[in-house]
N, C-alpha and C positions, 0 to 999 in steps of 0.2 A: 911491160902491161896495165904501167895507171890510160895510156891511148886506148889501147881492148877494152879499161874499166870502163872510161869511158863512153869510150859508142855503143856496150854492151846498157850501158843507165840512160843512152840518152833513146836510144832503140826497144826499150821494155820502156818509158813512160809516148816515144812515138807510139807504140798498138797501146797501155792503156787509153793514149786517148782518140784517139783511131778507134777501143770498143766504149767507150766512152758518151763519144759525138757520134758519130758517125749513123749513118738514119738505117745502113745496111742490121748492126749491129744492135734494133732496136727492136723493137713486140712492133708488132703493127695489128692484128685481130686474133686474140688467144682459142684454138683449139676447143669444144663443148663438146663429151661423150656420154652417154650415156640417160640419159633427160626420157622424158618421159611425161611428167606434169610438170614437173620445170620447166623457166623457158631461160632457155638457149643462151637469147641476147642479155639475161638480165644478169642474167650469172658471168658471163665474158667481162660485161661493167662493174663489180661487184667483187672483180679480181686485183682489179686497181689498174694491170699493165701496159695497157695500151700503150703507145710516145716510152715502155721506158727501157737503161741501156738493160740486156737480157742479163747480164754482169751480173744486179742485187739484187735479182729473182732471189728470194731464198721460198724456192715449193711447198715443206711443211709451212712455213708461216701462211702462206698464201691458201693452200688443203688448213686447218683451219679458220681461213673465215672467212670457206664458205660450210669449213664441219660444224659452224656458226649455226645456220639455221638452220631451221628448225623441225624440215622435209623432206634433211640430208642426215643418212647414214652415217655413211662412207663416202674421202674426199680425199683424189690424187692428182695431185700434180707436179710434168714435170717439168726441165723445162735446160728447152739444148740448142746448138749453137747454130744458126747464125742470131738465129730472133724468133722462134716457137716455143712456143707454148699448148704445155694441151694437161685441158681438165675431164678425170671420168667422173661422175659422179654413182654415189651409188642412194637408191632417194629411199625413206624409206615406202613402202608401200603400203597403203591406204586397205584395209579387212573391214573393216565399223565407217560406216558414215554415222556421226552421232548427235542426235539436234536436243537442244532443253534452258534455260535458260534465254532463245529469241540466235543463241549462237549455233555452229554447226564447226562440231573438232569432223579430223580423220584419226582415224586409230590404225595404227601398225599391229606386226603379230606381237609385241613387247610388251603391247600397253599402249604404247610413246603416243600421245595428245597430239596433235598438229593442226594450227589451221589450213584453211582448205586453201590449198595452192592454182590449182584450177577451178571451175566454172563448173566443164561436170562434169558428171556424176559416174568417181574412180565401176569401174569397169570390174565383177563381179564383188563389189562392197553389199556388204549387211544394211539394215539402216533401221538406227537403235532409234522414237522418240518415249524420249526421256522427261520426266518433271523437275526433274534436277539434277546433279555428278556425281557419279557413284559413289559409295562408304567409302573412304581412302584414298579420293585421285590427288594429288597433285600438283600442283605448278612447283616448274625447275629451273625456268630460265621463260619467258615472255612469252605470249604464243607459244610456249611450248610446256607437254605433265606429262608425265607420271598416272595417265586413269583406273588400266585397267591392272591385270600380272596375267602375264601367256596361258597360265592354267583358264583364268580364266574368260581370256577372248576363242581358246578353242571349246573350251563349251558350248559358249555363245554359236561360235560357226556348228556347233553339232547340234546346238538346236533346231539351226533352220531347219538343219535336213530333214527335223521331223516334217517340215507346212509349206504348204504349198509357195511353188517356186512367188518370192518376188513379194511374199509377206514379210510388211517392217513387222518389227517385233517395240513392245514397249516398255519402256523401265518406270516401278515407280519403287522413292524409295518407305515406302509401305507395302509392298508383295510383292515386292522384287521385278525378275523379270515374268513375259509372258505376251502378250497378239491380242488381236482381236480374230476370231474365231468367225468362218466365212456364215456361221447362225444370226454372227448379232452377239452375239459375251465376249466377252475381255478370262482370258483365262492367266492363273498365274503358275508358275514353277517357284516360285520364291527366290533366291540369292543365291547358297551352293551350286547348283545344279550337277550335283552327280544324280548316280541311279536312272539318270534322261530314260533306259529305257522302260524301267519299273513303273516312272512318275507316268510315260505319253500311255499306254500302255491299262494308266486307272488314267489317269484325261479321256479315252478311247468306251473306255465301259461306262462311265461317266455321264460323260455325251450322249452314251443312245440312250442311254435307259430315258434318261431327258427329253428326249425329241420320241421318244417311244411314249411317253406322258402326257409329252406334249405340254409339254414347259420350259420361260426361255427364262431361265437367270438372268444374272443385269451379271454374275460373276459365278465363275467357276477356277479354287483355285485347290493344286493339287503342293505347294510347298511341305505336308506335313503326309509321307507316305501312310501313314495312321489315325489321320484325322481325319480329311478332304472332305468340303465342303463347296458348296454356290447357293449363294446368297438374291435374293428376287430381288435387289433394292442397290442402288448403285456405291 
């Protein structure tokens, strides 16, 4: 029995040494799936597993390393023998592109804003030109902030449906959200973005009246349904 125990111990040591040192059990290049805007090679490099023994890797710790990136909503890592590592990411999908203070933020459906991870404009994203960040915006991590509520994101996208395709929205801390109309004036609907059907009908009636009277104001404001106004001066 002692001899058998010694042989078994030596066998375990050999197996562990093989798992630790043998090239066949060291990770070559991890596989990356699910990327759209993020660079797969950079994500693979961030994992830092190339050349490491597969037996020492913790999938959860590796996933947390990727989830620390502001543009990543969720990450999953699987490790399997002999040396395979697979990373699957779920990126935050930018629905808004918010420009303010010389900085650009991408904003997802949850209102989480993060710095752009690609130079190209996200397909289908709505552009907002702002003089400042919206009230209540809070930085949660470097390069990431909670900018809007999910309801506000939905309201912004709902507002865009009333406008010609590709019309950028504007945001003013004083007047709230709006856009530049084709007639040349600025339109503001305020901050709440509720009762948009009534606001847009009211604005269309005001716009028709202005054109009928050959007036070209600087601002039309329908933030208050009871007290809309137009102003000739900026």
